[in-house]
C-alpha positions in Angstrom: 96.6 107.1 80.5 93.4 109.1 81.3 94.2 111.6 78.6 94.6 108.8 76.1 91.4 107.2 77.1 89.5 110.5 76.9 90.6 111.3 73.3 91.7 108.1 71.6 88.4 107.5 69.7 89.0 110.9 68.1 92.4 110.0 66.8 94.6 111.1 69.7 97.5 109.0 70.9 100.1 109.3 73.6 103.6 108.2 72.7 106.0 107.8 75.5 109.8 108.0 75.2 111.6 107.1 78.5 114.8 108.9 79.2 117.4 108.6 81.9 118.6 112.2 81.4 116.9 113.4 84.6 118.8 112.4 87.7 118.7 108.8 86.7 114.9 108.4 87.0 114.8 105.7 84.3 117.7 103.4 85.0 116.0 100.1 84.1 115.8 98.3 80.8 113.1 99.1 78.4 111.2 95.9 79.4 111.4 96.9 83.1 110.2 100.4 82.5 107.3 99.1 80.4 106.3 96.6 83.1 106.6 99.2 85.8 104.3 101.6 83.9 101.7 98.9 83.1 101.6 97.5 86.6 101.7 100.8 88.5 99.8 103.1 86.1 97.8 100.7 83.9 99.3 102.3 80.8 98.3 101.0 77.4 99.9 103.6 75.2 103.1 102.9 73.1 106.3 103.0 75.1 109.3 103.5 72.8 113.0 102.9 73.3 114.9 105.0 75.8 116.2 108.2 74.2 118.5 111.1 75.0 116.4 114.2 75.1 119.2 116.7 75.4 123.0 117.1 75.1 125.4 114.8 73.3 123.6 112.0 71.5 120.2 113.8 71.5 117.7 111.7 69.6 116.6 113.3 66.3 113.0 113.5 67.5 114.0 115.7 70.4 116.3 117.7 68.2 113.2 118.6 66.1 110.8 119.1 69.0 113.2 121.4 70.9 114.1 123.6 67.9 110.6 124.2 66.5 110.0 128.0 66.5 107.9 128.9 69.5 108.7 125.7 71.3 112.5 125.7 71.4 114.7 125.0 74.3 116.1 122.0 76.1 113.8 119.7 77.9 114.0 120.8 81.5 112.7 117.7 83.2 111.1 114.3 82.7 107.4 114.3 81.6 107.7 117.4 79.4 104.8 117.0 77.0 104.8 118.0 73.3 101.6 118.1 71.2 102.1 117.2 67.5 99.2 117.5 65.0 98.2 115.0 62.3 100.6 116.7 59.9 103.6 116.3 62.2 103.7 120.0 63.3 104.5 120.8 66.9 101.5 122.7 68.3 102.2 122.7 72.0 104.7 122.2 74.7 104.0 121.8 78.4 106.5 121.4 81.2 106.3 118.4 83.5 104.5 120.4 86.2 101.4 120.7 83.9 99.0 117.9 84.6 98.1 115.9 81.5 94.4 116.7 82.2 95.0 120.5 82.8 92.7 122.7 80.9 95.5 124.5 79.0 96.6 121.1 77.6 93.1 119.6 76.9 91.9 122.8 75.3 94.8 122.6 72.8 94.0 119.0 72.1 90.3 119.8 71.6 91.1 122.5 69.1 93.5 120.3 67.2 90.9 117.4 66.9 88.2 119.6 65.4 
């Protein structure tokens, strides 16, 4: 949410896609997940339907994200972050261990918003 607040006036948006692909971390309904995020993390960004990020039944969005040259490979864990520019091109991929406010991520956002 802090990342969204920092850049939203410049056209940046966070889009969240919950997935239960990672040791069952998202077992709830979409409404339950949305409420949990809003209550515990004060999120205001769009939260979409639960999706499969890998394997059989992989959502087409993740099929695209994970096959883009330079960013290919299965999503390793929950909270993997993809940056997509205004033209729909993938311009960054960051594993879950990278904090959303880490310099390597915010610098990429800054360069895309210029």
